[in-house]
C-alpha positions as CSV (number, residue, x, y, z in Angstrom):
1,X,129.4,108.3,77.2
2,X,126.4,106.6,78.7
3,X,126.5,102.8,78.9
4,X,123.7,101.0,77.1
5,X,123.3,97.2,76.6
6,X,124.6,95.8,73.3
7,X,121.2,94.6,72.2
8,X,119.8,98.1,72.5
9,X,122.8,99.6,70.6
10,X,122.3,96.9,67.9
11,X,118.6,97.9,67.7
12,X,119.6,101.5,67.2
13,X,122.2,100.6,64.6
14,X,119.4,99.2,62.3
15,X,117.9,102.7,62.1
16,X,121.3,104.2,61.4
17,X,122.0,101.6,58.7
18,X,118.7,102.6,57.0
19,X,119.7,106.3,57.0
20,X,117.6,107.4,60.0
21,X,118.5,109.2,63.1
22,X,117.5,107.6,66.4
23,X,117.9,108.6,70.0
24,X,117.0,107.2,73.4
25,X,114.9,109.8,75.1
26,X,113.0,110.8,78.2
27,X,113.0,108.8,81.4
28,X,115.3,106.2,79.7
29,X,118.1,108.7,79.4
30,X,117.4,110.2,82.8
31,X,117.7,106.7,84.3
32,X,121.0,106.1,82.5
33,X,122.4,109.4,83.8
34,X,121.3,108.7,87.3
35,X,122.7,105.1,87.1
36,X,119.3,103.6,87.8
37,X,118.2,100.3,86.4
38,X,116.5,100.9,83.1
39,X,113.8,98.4,82.0
40,X,111.7,100.7,79.6
41,X,113.6,101.7,76.5
42,X,112.0,104.7,74.7
43,X,113.2,106.1,71.4
44,X,112.6,109.0,69.1
45,X,113.6,109.0,65.4
46,X,113.6,110.9,62.2
47,X,111.9,107.8,60.5
48,X,108.2,108.0,59.8
49,X,106.0,105.2,61.2
50,X,105.7,103.5,57.8
51,X,109.5,103.6,57.5
52,X,109.9,102.1,61.0
53,X,107.5,99.3,60.1
54,X,109.5,98.5,56.9
55,X,112.6,98.0,59.1
56,X,110.6,95.9,61.6
57,X,107.7,94.2,59.8
58,X,106.5,92.6,63.1
59,X,106.0,96.0,64.7
60,X,102.5,97.5,65.4
61,X,101.2,101.1,65.0
62,X,97.6,101.9,66.2
63,X,97.8,105.5,67.5
64,X,97.8,109.1,66.3
65,X,101.1,110.1,68.1
66,X,103.6,108.4,65.7
67,X,104.5,105.7,68.2
68,X,105.4,102.3,66.8
69,X,105.7,99.3,69.2
70,X,108.4,96.8,68.4
71,X,108.5,93.5,70.2
72,X,112.0,92.5,71.2
73,X,113.3,89.3,72.8
74,X,116.6,89.3,74.7
75,X,117.9,86.5,76.9
76,X,114.5,85.2,77.7
77,X,113.0,88.6,78.5
78,X,110.3,90.3,76.3
79,X,110.4,94.0,75.6
80,X,108.2,96.4,73.7
81,X,110.5,99.1,72.3
82,X,108.4,102.3,71.7
83,X,109.7,104.4,68.9
84,X,108.2,107.7,68.2
85,X,108.8,109.9,65.1
86,X,110.1,113.4,65.9
87,X,107.0,115.6,66.3
88,X,105.6,119.0,67.1
89,X,102.3,119.6,68.9
90,X,99.9,122.5,69.2
91,X,96.3,123.4,70.2
92,X,95.4,121.5,73.4
93,X,91.7,122.2,73.6
94,X,90.9,119.5,76.1
95,X,94.0,120.4,78.3
96,X,95.2,116.8,77.8
97,X,96.1,115.9,74.2
98,X,97.2,118.0,71.2
99,X,94.7,118.8,68.5
100,X,97.5,119.2,65.9
101,X,100.5,116.9,65.5
102,X,103.1,117.5,62.9
103,X,106.3,115.6,62.1
104,X,109.4,117.6,63.1
105,X,112.8,117.7,61.4
106,X,115.1,117.6,64.4
107,X,115.4,116.0,67.8
108,X,115.6,119.5,69.3
109,X,112.1,120.3,68.0
110,X,110.9,117.1,69.6
111,X,112.5,117.8,73.0
112,X,110.8,121.3,73.0
113,X,107.4,119.7,73.5
114,X,108.4,117.6,76.5
115,X,107.3,118.3,80.1
116,X,110.4,118.7,82.3
117,X,114.0,119.4,81.6
118,X,115.1,116.1,83.2
119,X,113.0,114.3,80.6
120,X,114.1,116.5,77.6
121,X,117.4,114.8,77.0
122,X,118.3,112.6,74.1
123,X,121.2,110.2,73.5
124,X,122.2,108.6,70.2
125,X,124.6,106.1,71.6
126,X,127.6,108.4,71.6
127,X,126.4,112.0,72.1
128,X,123.9,113.6,74.5
129,X,121.5,116.3,73.2
130,X,120.4,118.5,76.2
131,X,119.1,121.9,75.0
132,X,117.4,122.7,78.4
133,X,120.3,121.7,80.7
134,X,118.5,118.7,82.1
135,X,121.7,117.2,83.2
136,X,122.4,120.1,85.5
137,X,118.9,119.8,87.0
138,X,119.5,116.1,87.6
139,X,122.8,116.9,89.3
140,X,121.1,119.5,91.5
141,X,118.0,117.4,92.2
142,X,115.7,120.0,90.6
143,X,112.4,119.4,88.7
144,X,111.8,122.2,86.3
145,X,109.4,122.7,83.4
146,X,110.7,123.0,79.8
147,X,110.4,126.6,78.8
148,X,107.3,128.4,80.1
149,X,105.7,126.3,82.9
150,X,102.2,127.8,82.4
151,X,102.3,126.6,78.8
152,X,103.4,123.1,79.8
153,X,100.7,122.7,82.3
154,X,97.9,124.1,80.1
155,X,99.0,121.7,77.3
156,X,98.4,118.7,79.6
157,X,96.9,119.2,83.0
158,X,98.0,115.7,84.1
159,X,101.5,117.2,84.3
160,X,100.4,119.0,87.4
161,X,100.3,115.8,89.5
162,X,103.0,114.1,87.4
163,X,105.4,116.9,88.4
164,X,104.8,116.1,92.0
165,X,104.9,112.3,91.4
166,X,108.3,112.5,89.7
167,X,109.7,114.8,92.4
168,X,108.6,112.4,95.2
169,X,109.9,109.4,93.3
170,X,113.3,111.0,92.7
171,X,113.6,113.0,95.9
172,X,113.9,116.2,93.9
173,X,112.8,119.8,94.8
174,X,110.5,121.7,92.5
175,X,112.0,124.8,90.9
176,X,110.3,128.0,92.2
177,X,108.9,129.2,88.9
178,X,107.5,125.7,88.2
179,X,106.0,125.6,91.7
180,X,104.4,129.0,91.3
181,X,102.9,127.8,88.0
182,X,101.6,124.6,89.7
183,X,99.8,126.9,92.2
184,X,98.3,129.2,89.6
185,X,97.1,126.3,87.4
186,X,96.1,123.9,90.1
187,X,92.4,124.2,89.2
188,X,93.1,122.5,85.9
189,X,93.4,119.2,87.7
190,X,89.6,119.2,87.5
191,X,89.9,118.5,83.8
192,X,91.6,115.1,84.5
193,X,89.7,111.8,85.1
194,X,89.7,110.4,88.6
195,X,91.2,107.2,87.4
196,X,94.3,109.1,86.1
197,X,94.5,111.1,89.3
198,X,94.3,108.0,91.4
199,X,97.0,106.2,89.5
200,X,99.4,109.1,89.9
201,X,98.5,109.6,93.5
202,X,99.1,106.0,94.3
203,X,102.6,106.3,92.7
204,X,103.2,109.2,95.0
205,X,102.1,107.1,98.0
206,X,104.4,104.2,97.0
207,X,107.4,106.5,96.2
208,X,110.5,106.8,98.3
209,X,109.3,110.2,99.5
210,X,105.5,110.0,100.0
211,X,105.2,112.5,102.8
212,X,107.1,115.1,100.8
213,X,104.8,114.3,97.8
214,X,101.7,115.0,99.8
215,X,103.2,118.3,101.1
216,X,104.0,119.2,97.5
217,X,100.3,118.6,96.7
218,X,99.3,120.8,99.5
219,X,101.7,123.6,98.8
220,X,100.8,123.5,95.1
221,X,97.1,123.9,95.9
222,X,96.2,120.6,94.3
223,X,95.4,118.7,97.5
224,X,92.4,121.0,98.1
225,X,90.9,119.7,94.8
226,X,91.6,116.0,95.1
227,X,91.6,115.5,98.9
228,X,89.9,118.5,100.6
229,X,89.2,116.4,103.7
230,X,92.9,116.1,104.4
231,X,93.7,119.6,103.3
232,X,91.3,121.0,105.9
233,X,93.1,119.1,108.7
234,X,96.2,121.3,108.5
235,X,96.0,123.9,111.3
236,X,93.5,121.8,113.3
237,X,95.3,121.8,116.7
238,X,95.7,118.7,118.8
239,X,98.0,120.0,121.6
240,X,96.3,120.3,124.9
241,X,97.0,119.4,128.6
242,X,97.7,115.7,129.1
243,X,97.8,115.0,125.4
244,X,100.9,113.8,123.7
245,X,100.3,115.3,120.2
246,X,102.9,117.8,119.0
247,X,101.5,118.3,115.5
248,X,98.3,119.6,114.1
249,X,96.0,116.9,112.6
250,X,97.2,117.4,109.0
251,X,100.9,117.3,109.9
252,X,100.3,114.3,112.1
253,X,98.7,112.4,109.2
254,X,101.6,113.2,106.9
255,X,104.1,112.1,109.6
256,X,102.1,108.9,110.0
257,X,102.4,108.3,106.3
258,X,106.2,109.0,106.5
259,X,106.7,106.3,109.1
260,X,104.3,103.7,107.6
261,X,106.4,100.6,106.6
262,X,103.9,99.2,104.1
263,X,104.3,99.7,100.3
264,X,100.7,98.8,99.6
265,X,98.9,101.9,98.2
266,X,95.6,101.2,100.0
267,X,97.4,100.7,103.4
268,X,99.3,103.9,102.8
269,X,96.2,105.8,101.8
270,X,94.3,104.6,104.8
271,X,97.2,105.7,107.0
272,X,97.2,109.1,105.5
273,X,93.5,109.7,106.3
274,X,93.0,107.7,109.4
275,X,92.2,110.8,111.6
276,X,90.5,112.8,108.9
277,X,87.3,112.9,110.9
278,X,88.9,115.1,113.6
279,X,88.2,118.3,111.6
280,X,84.5,117.9,112.0
281,X,84.6,116.7,115.6
282,X,87.0,119.2,117.0
283,X,86.0,120.7,120.4
284,X,88.0,122.7,122.9
285,X,87.0,123.4,126.5
286,X,87.9,127.0,127.1
287,X,88.3,126.4,130.9
288,X,90.5,123.4,130.8
289,X,92.0,124.0,127.3
290,X,91.4,120.3,126.7
291,X,90.7,119.4,123.0
292,X,88.5,116.5,122.2
293,X,87.4,114.7,119.0
294,X,84.5,112.6,120.1
295,X,83.3,110.1,117.5
296,X,85.9,111.2,115.0
297,X,86.3,107.5,114.0
298,X,82.6,107.4,113.0
299,X,82.9,110.5,111.0
300,X,86.2,109.3,109.5
301,X,84.6,106.1,108.3
302,X,81.9,108.1,106.4
303,X,84.5,110.4,104.9
304,X,86.6,107.3,103.9
305,X,83.7,105.9,101.9
306,X,83.2,109.2,100.2
307,X,86.9,109.4,99.3
308,X,86.9,105.8,98.1
309,X,84.1,106.5,95.7
310,X,85.8,109.7,94.4
311,X,89.1,107.9,93.8
312,X,87.2,105.1,92.0
313,X,88.5,102.3,94.3
314,X,87.3,98.8,93.5
315,X,84.8,97.2,96.0
316,X,87.6,95.1,97.5
317,X,89.9,98.2,97.8
318,X,87.1,100.2,99.4
319,X,86.4,97.5,102.0
320,X,90.1,97.4,103.0
321,X,90.5,101.2,102.9
322,X,87.4,101.8,105.1
323,X,88.2,98.9,107.5
324,X,91.8,100.1,108.1
């Protein structure tokens, strides 16, 4: 049995008393299983939105996805408990949101629409519902799509970068079939707004495993779409007589990120691309075998401005990014 706070259990009991099923779900359950501190409490229920609002008159509902927000106060801390009616989804014409949403009868139907097995686990306060063996994947540190990964990524292309973000945050490996699908569907990232890409990318940079996250992006074929300037640096040699470099430019940049002590996303981003101008300025003397990158910092500054605009950085962020 997973341990949940009394105030959360009491909240769930109000649904049970009204004759409804309710479960903790998604990242909340994953966090409980992994013994992480949980601050976001997400629920799924058999109750329809209007039934939820009858139980909690102070709740609010202003979306098409069946999610009701319920303000909760506990020991001086304010929470918004998000409670979503069991639902099924279909037809994702914009590769982001479903065109058709229907209420589902069971929690198992609701879990079938979720992205990854580690997020497709529900808990009713006494029993875990885990139809896709997410607990096994958590134990083995594996990120795996629910069902057919091609279908999951074509439903919502943001899942492409979310997969890598969650893997880098949790220190998980990506299951081979899921990784293969990431590669084959990587072009769908072009359907996602740059603001959403930036937000997920920054979460990768500030995760516990940012270097691995960037390498996941590269190996999944996504880096070529969102940061081609960096992607092209892999394979650009730096090793030559009297030079200390042991890595190619791309690997050097990833290793620089790995050893950067900052948790500021702009500082981390600047660290990751600080030598990105070397691709365009590469030159090798065939007689001496010496490699040079004259004026790479000038070219790098121009590329940094281009990247800042693409990632929709604020003026303040851009100035810091380019200066660093």
